[in-house]
PDB file of N, CA, C and O in Angstrom:
ATOM      1  N   MET A   1       0.848  -1.165   0.000  1.00  0.00           N
ATOM      2  CA  MET A   1       0.000   0.000   0.000  1.00  0.00           C
ATOM      3  C   MET A   1       0.901   1.238   0.000  1.00  0.00           C
ATOM      4  O   MET A   1       1.921   1.262   0.689  1.00  0.00           O
ATOM      5  N   ARG A   2       0.527   2.264  -0.770  1.00  0.00           N
ATOM      6  CA  ARG A   2       1.233   3.544  -0.818  1.00  0.00           C
ATOM      7  C   ARG A   2       0.215   4.667  -0.926  1.00  0.00           C
ATOM      8  O   ARG A   2      -0.811   4.528  -1.592  1.00  0.00           O
ATOM      9  N   HIS A   3       0.506   5.776  -0.269  1.00  0.00           N
ATOM     10  CA  HIS A   3      -0.361   6.951  -0.365  1.00  0.00           C
ATOM     11  C   HIS A   3       0.375   8.137   0.248  1.00  0.00           C
ATOM     12  O   HIS A   3       1.431   7.965   0.858  1.00  0.00           O
ATOM     13  N   ASP A   4      -0.166   9.317   0.092  1.00  0.00           N
ATOM     14  CA  ASP A   4       0.434  10.508   0.678  1.00  0.00           C
ATOM     15  C   ASP A   4       0.323  10.460   2.198  1.00  0.00           C
ATOM     16  O   ASP A   4      -0.518   9.750   2.750  1.00  0.00           O
ATOM     17  N   GLY A   5       1.180  11.224   2.864  1.00  0.00           N
ATOM     18  CA  GLY A   5       1.070  11.389   4.309  1.00  0.00           C
ATOM     19  C   GLY A   5       2.110  10.619   5.093  1.00  0.00           C
ATOM     20  O   GLY A   5       3.099  10.125   4.552  1.00  0.00           O
ATOM     21  N   GLU A   6       1.853  10.534   6.380  1.00  0.00           N
ATOM     22  CA  GLU A   6       2.707   9.806   7.312  1.00  0.00           C
ATOM     23  C   GLU A   6       1.844   8.840   8.109  1.00  0.00           C
ATOM     24  O   GLU A   6       0.632   9.020   8.222  1.00  0.00           O
ATOM     25  N   GLU A   7       2.484   7.809   8.661  1.00  0.00           N
ATOM     26  CA  GLU A   7       1.750   6.818   9.442  1.00  0.00           C
ATOM     27  C   GLU A   7       2.456   6.604  10.777  1.00  0.00           C
ATOM     28  O   GLU A   7       3.680   6.694  10.876  1.00  0.00           O
ATOM     29  N   PHE A   8       1.657   6.320  11.791  1.00  0.00           N
ATOM     30  CA  PHE A   8       2.158   5.998  13.128  1.00  0.00           C
ATOM     31  C   PHE A   8       1.544   4.668  13.526  1.00  0.00           C
ATOM     32  O   PHE A   8       0.339   4.463  13.375  1.00  0.00           O
ATOM     33  N   LEU A   9       2.367   3.771  14.030  1.00  0.00           N
ATOM     34  CA  LEU A   9       1.942   2.445  14.464  1.00  0.00           C
ATOM     35  C   LEU A   9       2.317   2.268  15.924  1.00  0.00           C
ATOM     36  O   LEU A   9       3.455   2.535  16.311  1.00  0.00           O
ATOM     37  N   TYR A  10       1.364   1.817  16.743  1.00  0.00           N
ATOM     38  CA  TYR A  10       1.630   1.475  18.139  1.00  0.00           C
ATOM     39  C   TYR A  10       1.067   0.084  18.380  1.00  0.00           C
ATOM     40  O   TYR A  10      -0.098  -0.172  18.077  1.00  0.00           O
ATOM     41  N   VAL A  11       1.882  -0.822  18.923  1.00  0.00           N
ATOM     42  CA  VAL A  11       1.448  -2.193  19.185  1.00  0.00           C
ATOM     43  C   VAL A  11       0.896  -2.263  20.607  1.00  0.00           C
ATOM     44  O   VAL A  11       1.626  -2.089  21.583  1.00  0.00           O
ATOM     45  N   HIS A  12      -0.400  -2.521  20.701  1.00  0.00           N
ATOM     46  CA  HIS A  12      -1.064  -2.592  22.006  1.00  0.00           C
ATOM     47  C   HIS A  12      -0.923  -3.988  22.612  1.00  0.00           C
ATOM     48  O   HIS A  12      -0.592  -4.118  23.791  1.00  0.00           O
ATOM     49  N   THR A  13      -1.170  -5.025  21.823  1.00  0.00           N
ATOM     50  CA  THR A  13      -0.995  -6.410  22.284  1.00  0.00           C
ATOM     51  C   THR A  13      -0.397  -7.236  21.156  1.00  0.00           C
ATOM     52  O   THR A  13      -0.555  -6.906  19.980  1.00  0.00           O
ATOM     53  N   GLY A  14       0.285  -8.302  21.519  1.00  0.00           N
ATOM     54  CA  GLY A  14       0.843  -9.203  20.516  1.00  0.00           C
ATOM     55  C   GLY A  14       2.111  -8.659  19.873  1.00  0.00           C
ATOM     56  O   GLY A  14       2.848  -7.869  20.463  1.00  0.00           O
ATOM     57  N   ALA A  15       2.338  -9.110  18.645  1.00  0.00           N
ATOM     58  CA  ALA A  15       3.518  -8.694  17.883  1.00  0.00           C
ATOM     59  C   ALA A  15       3.156  -8.634  16.406  1.00  0.00           C
ATOM     60  O   ALA A  15       2.360  -9.436  15.919  1.00  0.00           O
ATOM     61  N   VAL A  16       3.747  -7.681  15.701  1.00  0.00           N
ATOM     62  CA  VAL A  16       3.532  -7.563  14.256  1.00  0.00           C
ATOM     63  C   VAL A  16       4.863  -7.374  13.554  1.00  0.00           C
ATOM     64  O   VAL A  16       5.817  -6.843  14.124  1.00  0.00           O
ATOM     65  N   ARG A  17       4.911  -7.814  12.313  1.00  0.00           N
ATOM     66  CA  ARG A  17       6.066  -7.553  11.457  1.00  0.00           C
ATOM     67  C   ARG A  17       5.702  -6.380  10.565  1.00  0.00           C
ATOM     68  O   ARG A  17       4.698  -6.422   9.855  1.00  0.00           O
ATOM     69  N   LEU A  18       6.521  -5.326  10.599  1.00  0.00           N
ATOM     70  CA  LEU A  18       6.323  -4.140   9.769  1.00  0.00           C
ATOM     71  C   LEU A  18       7.152  -4.300   8.506  1.00  0.00           C
ATOM     72  O   LEU A  18       8.374  -4.437   8.562  1.00  0.00           O
ATOM     73  N   LEU A  19       6.473  -4.280   7.369  1.00  0.00           N
ATOM     74  CA  LEU A  19       7.115  -4.426   6.068  1.00  0.00           C
ATOM     75  C   LEU A  19       7.067  -3.086   5.353  1.00  0.00           C
ATOM     76  O   LEU A  19       6.013  -2.455   5.283  1.00  0.00           O
ATOM     77  N   THR A  20       8.208  -2.648   4.820  1.00  0.00           N
ATOM     78  CA  THR A  20       8.265  -1.380   4.094  1.00  0.00           C
ATOM     79  C   THR A  20       9.033  -1.577   2.795  1.00  0.00           C
ATOM     80  O   THR A  20       9.744  -2.565   2.613  1.00  0.00           O
ATOM     81  N   GLY A  21       8.868  -0.609   1.896  1.00  0.00           N
ATOM     82  CA  GLY A  21       9.515  -0.698   0.598  1.00  0.00           C
ATOM     83  C   GLY A  21      11.006  -0.415   0.626  1.00  0.00           C
ATOM     84  O   GLY A  21      11.717  -0.832  -0.287  1.00  0.00           O
ATOM     85  N   PHE A  22      11.506   0.282   1.646  1.00  0.00           N
ATOM     86  CA  PHE A  22      12.905   0.704   1.660  1.00  0.00           C
ATOM     87  C   PHE A  22      13.760   0.034   2.718  1.00  0.00           C
ATOM     88  O   PHE A  22      14.987   0.083   2.626  1.00  0.00           O
ATOM     89  N   TYR A  23      13.147  -0.599   3.732  1.00  0.00           N
ATOM     90  CA  TYR A  23      13.902  -1.134   4.859  1.00  0.00           C
ATOM     91  C   TYR A  23      13.620  -2.608   5.061  1.00  0.00           C
ATOM     92  O   TYR A  23      12.622  -3.138   4.572  1.00  0.00           O
ATOM     93  N   GLU A  24      14.518  -3.270   5.792  1.00  0.00           N
ATOM     94  CA  GLU A  24      14.307  -4.667   6.156  1.00  0.00           C
ATOM     95  C   GLU A  24      13.082  -4.759   7.076  1.00  0.00           C
ATOM     96  O   GLU A  24      12.823  -3.832   7.843  1.00  0.00           O
ATOM     97  N   PRO A  25      12.325  -5.863   7.011  1.00  0.00           N
ATOM     98  CA  PRO A  25      11.194  -6.034   7.932  1.00  0.00           C
ATOM     99  C   PRO A  25      11.672  -5.991   9.382  1.00  0.00           C
ATOM    100  O   PRO A  25      12.761  -6.466   9.703  1.00  0.00           O
ATOM    101  N   ILE A  26      10.833  -5.410  10.260  1.00  0.00           N
ATOM    102  CA  ILE A  26      11.153  -5.406  11.685  1.00  0.00           C
ATOM    103  C   ILE A  26       9.979  -5.979  12.458  1.00  0.00           C
ATOM    104  O   ILE A  26       8.821  -5.798  12.083  1.00  0.00           O
ATOM    105  N   GLU A  27      10.295  -6.674  13.546  1.00  0.00           N
ATOM    106  CA  GLU A  27       9.251  -7.176  14.435  1.00  0.00           C
ATOM    107  C   GLU A  27       9.064  -6.204  15.570  1.00  0.00           C
ATOM    108  O   GLU A  27      10.022  -5.814  16.236  1.00  0.00           O
ATOM    109  N   THR A  28       7.820  -5.813  15.786  1.00  0.00           N
ATOM    110  CA  THR A  28       7.491  -4.918  16.885  1.00  0.00           C
ATOM    111  C   THR A  28       6.586  -5.666  17.852  1.00  0.00           C
ATOM    112  O   THR A  28       5.738  -6.460  17.446  1.00  0.00           O
ATOM    113  N   ARG A  29       6.777  -5.402  19.114  1.00  0.00           N
ATOM    114  CA  ARG A  29       6.006  -6.078  20.166  1.00  0.00           C
ATOM    115  C   ARG A  29       5.263  -5.056  21.009  1.00  0.00           C
ATOM    116  O   ARG A  29       5.412  -3.849  20.819  1.00  0.00           O
ATOM    117  N   ARG A  30       4.471  -5.548  21.931  1.00  0.00           N
ATOM    118  CA  ARG A  30       3.670  -4.692  22.806  1.00  0.00           C
ATOM    119  C   ARG A  30       4.500  -3.518  23.333  1.00  0.00           C
ATOM    120  O   ARG A  30       5.587  -3.705  23.881  1.00  0.00           O
ATOM    121  N   GLY A  31       3.966  -2.303  23.157  1.00  0.00           N
ATOM    122  CA  GLY A  31       4.634  -1.101  23.620  1.00  0.00           C
ATOM    123  C   GLY A  31       5.554  -0.457  22.597  1.00  0.00           C
ATOM    124  O   GLY A  31       5.977   0.683  22.787  1.00  0.00           O
ATOM    125  N   ASP A  32       5.877  -1.166  21.506  1.00  0.00           N
ATOM    126  CA  ASP A  32       6.735  -0.593  20.465  1.00  0.00           C
ATOM    127  C   ASP A  32       5.909   0.311  19.550  1.00  0.00           C
ATOM    128  O   ASP A  32       4.695   0.150  19.429  1.00  0.00           O
ATOM    129  N   SER A  33       6.587   1.262  18.909  1.00  0.00           N
ATOM    130  CA  SER A  33       5.914   2.142  17.963  1.00  0.00           C
ATOM    131  C   SER A  33       6.844   2.430  16.797  1.00  0.00           C
ATOM    132  O   SER A  33       8.051   2.197  16.872  1.00  0.00           O
ATOM    133  N   ALA A  34       6.266   2.939  15.722  1.00  0.00           N
ATOM    134  CA  ALA A  34       7.047   3.296  14.539  1.00  0.00           C
ATOM    135  C   ALA A  34       6.319   4.396  13.779  1.00  0.00           C
ATOM    136  O   ALA A  34       5.090   4.470  13.794  1.00  0.00           O
ATOM    137  N   CYS A  35       7.091   5.248  13.116  1.00  0.00           N
ATOM    138  CA  CYS A  35       6.551   6.277  12.219  1.00  0.00           C
ATOM    139  C   CYS A  35       7.169   6.052  10.849  1.00  0.00           C
ATOM    140  O   CYS A  35       8.331   5.657  10.747  1.00  0.00           O
ATOM    141  N   LEU A  36       6.401   6.299   9.798  1.00  0.00           N
ATOM    142  CA  LEU A  36       6.948   6.111   8.465  1.00  0.00           C
ATOM    143  C   LEU A  36       6.282   7.023   7.452  1.00  0.00           C
ATOM    144  O   LEU A  36       5.159   7.488   7.647  1.00  0.00           O
ATOM    145  N   ASP A  37       6.992   7.264   6.379  1.00  0.00           N
ATOM    146  CA  ASP A  37       6.483   8.016   5.241  1.00  0.00           C
ATOM    147  C   ASP A  37       5.562   7.071   4.470  1.00  0.00           C
ATOM    148  O   ASP A  37       6.004   6.023   4.000  1.00  0.00           O
ATOM    149  N   ALA A  38       4.305   7.430   4.338  1.00  0.00           N
ATOM    150  CA  ALA A  38       3.319   6.537   3.731  1.00  0.00           C
ATOM    151  C   ALA A  38       3.475   6.399   2.221  1.00  0.00           C
ATOM    152  O   ALA A  38       2.808   5.562   1.612  1.00  0.00           O
ATOM    153  N   SER A  39       4.351   7.213   1.596  1.00  0.00           N
ATOM    154  CA  SER A  39       4.521   7.106   0.151  1.00  0.00           C
ATOM    155  C   SER A  39       5.372   5.904  -0.252  1.00  0.00           C
ATOM    156  O   SER A  39       5.411   5.543  -1.428  1.00  0.00           O
ATOM    157  N   MET A  40       6.060   5.273   0.721  1.00  0.00           N
ATOM    158  CA  MET A  40       6.751   4.014   0.406  1.00  0.00           C
ATOM    159  C   MET A  40       5.797   2.869   0.724  1.00  0.00           C
ATOM    160  O   MET A  40       4.948   2.996   1.606  1.00  0.00           O
ATOM    161  N   GLY A  41       5.927   1.778   0.028  1.00  0.00           N
ATOM    162  CA  GLY A  41       5.074   0.622   0.288  1.00  0.00           C
ATOM    163  C   GLY A  41       5.182   0.187   1.739  1.00  0.00           C
ATOM    164  O   GLY A  41       6.268   0.221   2.316  1.00  0.00           O
ATOM    165  N   HIS A  42       4.062  -0.223   2.338  1.00  0.00           N
ATOM    166  CA  HIS A  42       4.077  -0.640   3.735  1.00  0.00           C
ATOM    167  C   HIS A  42       2.899  -1.553   4.045  1.00  0.00           C
ATOM    168  O   HIS A  42       1.850  -1.487   3.405  1.00  0.00           O
ATOM    169  N   ASN A  43       3.101  -2.409   5.050  1.00  0.00           N
ATOM    170  CA  ASN A  43       2.071  -3.337   5.493  1.00  0.00           C
ATOM    171  C   ASN A  43       2.506  -3.900   6.843  1.00  0.00           C
ATOM    172  O   ASN A  43       3.685  -3.843   7.193  1.00  0.00           O
ATOM    173  N   VAL A  44       1.562  -4.437   7.593  1.00  0.00           N
ATOM    174  CA  VAL A  44       1.885  -5.135   8.838  1.00  0.00           C
ATOM    175  C   VAL A  44       1.208  -6.495   8.830  1.00  0.00           C
ATOM    176  O   VAL A  44       0.125  -6.665   8.271  1.00  0.00           O
ATOM    177  N   VAL A  45       1.872  -7.465   9.465  1.00  0.00           N
ATOM    178  CA  VAL A  45       1.355  -8.823   9.566  1.00  0.00           C
ATOM    179  C   VAL A  45       1.515  -9.267  11.009  1.00  0.00           C
ATOM    180  O   VAL A  45       2.594  -9.134  11.586  1.00  0.00           O
ATOM    181  N   SER A  46       0.441  -9.797  11.597  1.00  0.00           N
ATOM    182  CA  SER A  46       0.533 -10.311  12.958  1.00  0.00           C
ATOM    183  C   SER A  46       1.432 -11.542  12.969  1.00  0.00           C
ATOM    184  O   SER A  46       1.279 -12.436  12.137  1.00  0.00           O
ATOM    185  N   VAL A  47       2.371 -11.585  13.915  1.00  0.00           N
ATOM    186  CA  VAL A  47       3.265 -12.734  14.044  1.00  0.00           C
ATOM    187  C   VAL A  47       3.155 -13.372  15.429  1.00  0.00           C
ATOM    188  O   VAL A  47       3.950 -14.243  15.781  1.00  0.00           O
ATOM    189  N   SER A  48       2.171 -12.938  16.208  1.00  0.00           N
ATOM    190  CA  SER A  48       1.973 -13.520  17.541  1.00  0.00           C
ATOM    191  C   SER A  48       0.993 -14.685  17.442  1.00  0.00           C
ATOM    192  O   SER A  48       0.279 -14.836  16.451  1.00  0.00           O
ATOM    193  N   GLU A  49       0.975 -15.493  18.480  1.00  0.00           N
ATOM    194  CA  GLU A  49       0.086 -16.656  18.495  1.00  0.00           C
ATOM    195  C   GLU A  49      -1.374 -16.224  18.344  1.00  0.00           C
ATOM    196  O   GLU A  49      -2.119 -16.810  17.558  1.00  0.00           O
ATOM    197  N   ASP A  50      -1.774 -15.217  19.085  1.00  0.00           N
ATOM    198  CA  ASP A  50      -3.109 -14.636  18.952  1.00  0.00           C
ATOM    199  C   ASP A  50      -3.001 -13.395  18.073  1.00  0.00           C
ATOM    200  O   ASP A  50      -1.906 -12.869  17.869  1.00  0.00           O
ATOM    201  N   ASP A  51      -4.131 -12.928  17.555  1.00  0.00           N
ATOM    202  CA  ASP A  51      -4.121 -11.708  16.754  1.00  0.00           C
ATOM    203  C   ASP A  51      -3.554 -10.545  17.561  1.00  0.00           C
ATOM    204  O   ASP A  51      -3.827 -10.419  18.755  1.00  0.00           O
ATOM    205  N   ALA A  52      -2.777  -9.709  16.914  1.00  0.00           N
ATOM    206  CA  ALA A  52      -2.231  -8.512  17.555  1.00  0.00           C
ATOM    207  C   ALA A  52      -3.275  -7.397  17.495  1.00  0.00           C
ATOM    208  O   ALA A  52      -4.126  -7.378  16.606  1.00  0.00           O
ATOM    209  N   THR A  53      -3.200  -6.476  18.444  1.00  0.00           N
ATOM    210  CA  THR A  53      -4.035  -5.271  18.447  1.00  0.00           C
ATOM    211  C   THR A  53      -3.107  -4.079  18.296  1.00  0.00           C
ATOM    212  O   THR A  53      -2.159  -3.916  19.064  1.00  0.00           O
ATOM    213  N   ILE A  54      -3.391  -3.235  17.286  1.00  0.00           N
ATOM    214  CA  ILE A  54      -2.528  -2.085  17.034  1.00  0.00           C
ATOM    215  C   ILE A  54      -3.361  -0.816  16.895  1.00  0.00           C
ATOM    216  O   ILE A  54      -4.552  -0.853  16.588  1.00  0.00           O
ATOM    217  N   LEU A  55      -2.695   0.299  17.131  1.00  0.00           N
ATOM    218  CA  LEU A  55      -3.252   1.609  16.829  1.00  0.00           C
ATOM    219  C   LEU A  55      -2.513   2.063  15.574  1.00  0.00           C
ATOM    220  O   LEU A  55      -1.282   2.081  15.557  1.00  0.00           O
ATOM    221  N   TRP A  56      -3.245   2.430  14.527  1.00  0.00           N
ATOM    222  CA  TRP A  56      -2.662   2.838  13.260  1.00  0.00           C
ATOM    223  C   TRP A  56      -3.236   4.186  12.914  1.00  0.00           C
ATOM    224  O   TRP A  56      -4.440   4.297  12.683  1.00  0.00           O
ATOM    225  N   VAL A  57      -2.405   5.229  12.870  1.00  0.00           N
ATOM    226  CA  VAL A  57      -2.861   6.584  12.615  1.00  0.00           C
ATOM    227  C   VAL A  57      -2.243   7.076  11.312  1.00  0.00           C
ATOM    228  O   VAL A  57      -1.037   6.954  11.101  1.00  0.00           O
ATOM    229  N   THR A  58      -3.084   7.634  10.438  1.00  0.00           N
ATOM    230  CA  THR A  58      -2.636   8.196   9.162  1.00  0.00           C
ATOM    231  C   THR A  58      -2.858   9.702   9.182  1.00  0.00           C
ATOM    232  O   THR A  58      -3.927  10.182   9.558  1.00  0.00           O
ATOM    233  N   SER A  59      -1.829  10.440   8.769  1.00  0.00           N
ATOM    234  CA  SER A  59      -1.911  11.889   8.675  1.00  0.00           C
ATOM    235  C   SER A  59      -1.634  12.288   7.235  1.00  0.00           C
ATOM    236  O   SER A  59      -0.642  11.862   6.643  1.00  0.00           O
ATOM    237  N   LEU A  60      -2.506  13.099   6.682  1.00  0.00           N
ATOM    238  CA  LEU A  60      -2.311  13.538   5.292  1.00  0.00           C
ATOM    239  C   LEU A  60      -1.790  14.944   5.241  1.00  0.00           C
ATOM    240  O   LEU A  60      -1.567  15.480   4.155  1.00  0.00           O
TER     241      LEU A  60
END
């Protein structure tokens, strides 16, 4: 996914893998956060045993 703006990710429970177009994938766990330029490709995938809960904020 790509679009204008910036994105903020906060992991509330579980763990997710953050995939981006320019960087190696990173695993984030409960309490971790990340900011990124939304114009590069990006996606998240739950990697915890149970579904992860995240806060995902987009700013245009």
